[in-house]
N, C-alpha and C positions, 0 to 999 in steps of 0.2 A: 120794463125793468120791475121785477118783485120784488118788494122790499120788506123784508122778515125783521120785525120790531120785538124785542124783548123788555129794553129800556120803558121807564114811566114814560109816556109823551101824550101830552094834550090834545084832544079833539083838531082845535084848530091847527098845532104842528104836524098831525096827521095828514088833516087835509090839505096842506101845503105839501107834504111829500106825496100826494095821491094827483096833485095838479101837475107836478113838476116830472112825475117819474112813471105815473100809472097804478100798479095794484100794490097793496098794503096788507100786511097778514099783523094783526097787532096782537100779541100774546105775553104781556108784562108777567114779569117774575114777581111782583108782589103777590098777587092772591095765591101764588106756591109758595109762600112765606119764604122762600130763601132763594138764592141766584141757581140756577140750572146749573148742573153739574156736567162734565165730558158727555157722560153717557145720553143723558135726557136732551141736549143740545145735539148731538148726532143723530137721533131718532128724531126730533124736532124739524130738523133741516132736511132730511131725507125724504120724510115726510113732504113737507112744503116745496122741496127743491128752487128756494129764493135764489135771486141774483144778486142779493146785499141784504146784510144784518146789520141791525142797528142794538146795540146790545147796552148795558151796564156794568153787573157785577160778575155774569156767567162767567163761564170755565171756557174761553175760548182758545184750547189747545193747537197744539201743533197739529194733531189727531185729526182734530174739527175741521180744521182751515183745510189740510190736506185733502181730507174727504168731500170738499168745498170745492174744486177748483174754478167753478163756475162763478164766486164769488166777485161781484165787479169793484165793492168795497165794504168795508169794516167799519163802523162807525161806533165810537165806544163814549159814552154819555159819562164821563170821568176826567181828573184832572189830568190823570196821568194811565195810560192803557196798561195798567201793571197787570191786567188778567188777560191780557191776549199776548200769543205768541208773535210778538209785533217781525221777528227776523224770518219768520217763516212766511207770512204774509207777503215782506218783501221781495224775497227769492221767488214768490210764485206771481209777483208784479201786481198785487194786490196794494191799494192805498188804504191807510188805516188812518181814522178822522177821531181826533178827541176835544175833549172842551174843556180847553184851559181855564181855568177862575170861574168856573161855574159856581162855587163854591165862596168866591172872595168875600162878599158881604156879609154872608152868615157867619164865616170863621172869623171875621174882624169883629162884629157886633159879638160874637163871645168872646174875643179876646178884651174888649172893651168892659163888657160887664164883670167879667170874673176877676180882672186885674182891680177894679175898683171893689169887687167884693172882699178881696184878699187885704187891699192897703188900709179900707176902713173896719176890718175885723166885724163886717155882717153877719157871718155867718154863725159865729158864737154867740154874738150879741142876740140873735133872733133864737138861737137853742136859751141859752140864759133866761129868756124872757119865757117861753114857753116850759120852763122848768119850774117857772113861779119864783125865781131867785128874786126878784124887786120887792124890797122891803119898805114900808112905811117910812117916808120923810129921809129915804137916801139918798145919794149922788153917785152910788156904787156904778151903774151903768156909764156913766159918763167919764168916772176914773179907769174903769176897768178897759171900755173898748175905745178910748179915743185913738184914732187910725191916721191915715196920712192921704194930703189930696193927691192926685195924678199929676195935676200941675206942675211944672219946674222938672219932673223926673227925666233923664236921659232914658230913653230906648234903644237899644243896639240888639239890631235884626241881623241873623243868622241867615243869609238869603233872602235877598230883596227883589225878587218877582213882583206878580200883582199882587198879592195878599199882604206882602210887605210894604209895599208901596200904597195901599189903600188905608192900611191901619196909619201910617206915616199921616196921609192927608188928613184922616180922622181926629187926629190927636193934635196936629199943626197949632192949632188955636187954644190949646189947654193953659200954658203953652207946652209941649214935650220937646226938647231938642232930638234928634234922631241921629243917629249913625249906624253903619252898618257895614257888613264883609260879606262880598260877593265878588269872587273874580270875574263874573260875566256881565256884572251892570257897570257900566262907566261911571266916572267922579258925578255925582249930582249938584248942581248948587245949592238947594236949599237944604241937601242931607250930608252928611259926612260919611265918605268912605274911609274906612281905616281897616288894621289888620284882625284878623279872629281874637288874636291875645287881647286887643287894647279894648276890643268888643266886651269881653268878659271881666276884663277889670274896671272899665270905668263906666260901666252903665249900671243902672239901680232897674233896669228891667232886661232880661235876656231874652228875647223871643226867638225860636227856630220856626225856620219856612224852608226847609229842603227836601227835595225826593231823594228817594234812595237809590243809590249808585254806588259803582265800586269804590268812588273816591270817598265816598258821604257815608260808608257803614261804617259806624262806631267815631264817628269825627269827633263829637262831641265827649271827650273820655274826663276824666275825675280831675287831672291836671288842669284843664282849662275851667273847671266847675270850681274847683277849689280857688282859683284866681279873682272870683266874684266879690264883690263887698260882702261884709256881714248881714247889711240889711236889704238885700238885692233879692230880686224876685226871679226865679227860673220857670220859661213859659215854653211846652212841647204840646202844638196841636197839629204838627205835620205826620212826622212818622218815627215811631220808637227806634227804630233800627240804627237812625242817626245818634243815638245816644247811650254811651253804657251804662247799664243800668246800676251796676253795681257802683262806679263812681256817683252816681244822682242818688242812689240811697245812702251813703254815706256821707253825704256835705247833708244831707236831710237829716239822720240820722242825729250826728253830731251838731247840728244846729249851725254850720256853718255860714249857710244862707238864709234870711228870711223865711223862705218858703216857695213854693212851686205851684204851677197850674199847668195840668196835663189833662189831655186828652185822647192819649195813645198809649201802649203798653205793650210790652214784649211778647206777650198771649193776650189773647181776645176769645173767649172769657180769660180775666187774669188768673195767673198762678200764685202760690202762697208768698212770693217775693215782692210779684208788683202788690199784692195785696199790703205788705209792710209798707209800701209806699203812700199806697192809697187812702190808708188808716191814719196817717199821721195828721193830728190835728193843724198844722202849716199848709195842708195839702189841699187846694181844689180839683178834685178829680171829677170828671165827666165821662160817660162811656161811650166815646168816639161818636160825637153829635155836634161837633164843632161845624159839619156843613149840614146839618140834618134840619133844614126848614124845606116848607112847600114849595117856596119862591124858587129854591136849586133846581128841582125838576123843571121849572118855566126857562131857568136862565138857559138848561142843557140843551132844551129843545130849541131855542132860541139860536144856540151858537152853533149848533151842530146842522140846523137846517140852512143859515146863512152860510156856511163853509161848502156844503152840497151845493148852495146855487151857484156860489162863487166857482167853484172848480167844474161845474158840469154846464150851468147855462152861460156864464162867463169867462169861461176856459182860462181862469186864475189859478196857475199850480204855484203860486207863491205863497199861500196861506199859511197863517200862522197854526191852523188846526191840523196840519197834516204831519201825524207823530214820526211816520218813516220816510224822511225828506231823502234818504241815500236811495229812493224808489227813483228819484226824477233822475239818477247818475245811472243808474243801471237800467233802467227799464225805456224812460222818457230821455235821452241824450239831446 
C-alpha cells in the first residue's frame, strides 16, 4: 500500500507506517504555509496515485474523493474530520479515521491557566506594573488586583467528552465541584449530571465543549447566558458556531457576567464585531491556539497509527477512531 501523508508526522510514526503498509510519501502542509486546497490536493494525488491519504487540515472535498476511488482509507489528524467529505467517502466504501482527543491535554491546560489568570486579575496587574504605576510606599496593587481562588468554584461543562472529563480530573483536588450537561454521557458517580439551564444558572464557571452539529449550532443563546451568575465566567475553547455571538456580546457589554475566556470566533481572522468582544478588559482572548502544542502532533500520530494497526493488523472494526461508522452497516454487514 502507498500512503500519501500531508499531516505533520514524526519520523518514528512514518517508520511504523512503512513497516506495516509499505511505501510512504511525506509532503506535509506546514512548509507550504497553509493547508492544501482542493485544486492542489487533486494535482498532488493525481501525480502520486496513492492507495491511502493521511491529512490534517487540507480540503478533502467530494471532488477530491471521487477523483481518487482507489483510496483504501482517509486518515484525518484532527479531533473532528470537518474538512473531509465523510458522506462521500462512506458512499464509496472508504473508511475515514480521525484522532479524537489528540488535543485534550493542551486544551485542558490552557483552560486552567486562563481561568486562573482571569480570577486573579493577573493580566491587568502585569500591565499596571509595566505602566510604572507602582508608587513608593503604596499598597495599591494589593487592593486593586485582589482576585479569587479557583478552589471551591463550581465548574459546569456543556458537553462532557474527553476534554471536559480531563479538566474535571485535573481540578477535582483543588477542589472544584463539577456538573455537566451532555445527553450522550450517562450519570457519573463523581460528577453531577443536570440540565442545560441549571449548568448556566448555578455554575461559577461555564465551559463549552461541543462539536458543531445541526443540533448544537447556536445552542448557547442570550437567554441561557443571561441565566449566569453576575460573577460567573464563560469559556469557549470549542467552536464559535455553538454560541450566538450577539447574546455573548450583550452580557459582556452590560457586565451581566464577570468575564469570558475565548479561543474561537465567528470569523477567523475576526471581524469588527468579534473585536468588540476581544477588546473588552474582562475578556481573555487567544487566536485559536488551545490545541496548538508540539505534543499534539505526537498525540495524533500515535492515535492514528494505533487505529490503523487495530483496523488492518488486528481486524478490529469497532474502533472509536472510525468517523463513518455507517460504513460498517453499508459495506461491511
